[in-house]
C-alpha positions as CSV (number, residue, x, y, z in Angstrom):
1,M,0.3,0.1,-0.4
2,T,1.7,2.8,-0.6
3,I,1.3,7.1,0.0
4,F,-1.3,7.4,-2.2
5,D,-3.9,4.8,-1.1
6,I,-3.1,5.8,2.7
7,L,-4.4,9.2,1.1
8,I,-7.2,8.3,-1.0
9,W,-8.7,6.5,2.1
10,A,-7.8,8.2,4.7
11,G,-9.3,11.2,2.7
12,A,-12.8,8.5,2.5
13,A,-12.8,8.1,5.9
14,L,-13.1,11.5,6.6
15,T,-15.6,12.4,4.2
16,L,-17.3,10.0,5.3
17,A,-17.3,10.9,9.0
18,G,-18.0,14.6,7.9
19,L,-21.7,12.4,6.4
20,A,-22.3,11.1,9.4
21,G,-22.0,14.6,11.1
22,I,-24.3,16.5,8.5
23,I,-26.7,13.5,8.9
24,W,-26.5,14.2,12.5
25,C,-27.2,18.1,12.7
26,I,-30.0,16.9,10.3
27,I,-31.8,14.7,12.7
28,A,-30.7,17.4,15.4
29,I,-32.4,20.5,13.8
30,A,-35.3,18.0,13.0
31,R,-35.9,16.5,16.2
32,A,-36.0,20.4,18.2
33,R,-38.4,21.3,15.4
34,K,-40.9,18.5,16.7
35,G,-40.3,18.6,20.3
36,G,-42.1,21.8,21.1
37,L,-39.0,24.0,22.4
38,D,-39.5,27.7,23.9
39,D,-37.3,30.2,21.3
40,A,-34.5,30.3,23.4
41,A,-34.1,26.6,23.6
42,L,-34.4,26.4,19.9
43,R,-31.6,29.0,19.2
44,I,-28.6,27.3,21.7
45,R,-29.7,23.8,20.3
46,M,-29.4,25.5,16.6
47,Q,-26.2,27.3,17.3
48,R,-24.6,23.9,18.5
49,A,-25.8,22.3,15.2
50,V,-24.9,25.1,12.9
51,T,-21.5,25.2,14.6
52,V,-21.2,21.1,14.4
53,N,-22.5,21.0,10.8
54,M,-19.5,23.9,9.8
55,A,-17.0,21.7,11.3
56,S,-18.6,18.5,9.5
57,L,-18.8,20.4,5.9
58,A,-14.6,21.2,6.2
59,A,-14.2,17.6,6.9
60,S,-15.8,16.6,4.1
61,T,-13.7,19.5,2.0
62,I,-10.7,18.6,3.4
63,G,-11.5,14.3,3.0
64,L,-12.8,15.0,-0.5
65,M,-9.3,16.9,-1.0
66,L,-7.0,14.3,-0.2
67,V,-8.9,11.6,-2.2
68,V,-8.8,14.4,-5.2
69,V,-4.3,14.6,-4.7
70,G,-4.2,11.1,-4.2
71,I,-5.9,9.9,-7.5
72,F,-4.3,12.5,-9.3
73,L,-0.2,12.2,-7.6
74,K,-0.6,8.4,-8.0
75,P,1.2,7.0,-10.5
């Protein structure tokens, strides 16, 4: 297994982890909306979900970049 293969598989794992975080955000927001929370509690949950969502998007982007770099550099 070469370094390029490691880049590709690490990038794929990071992308899947980011995707899992995005799915978690969708489920958390849906539960919060159905929970009948007041505005302040809903705002706190939304702020946490937005933070996790941004981190998940960043992880997915970096993972996809690793995959592309690994594919381009592979001999």
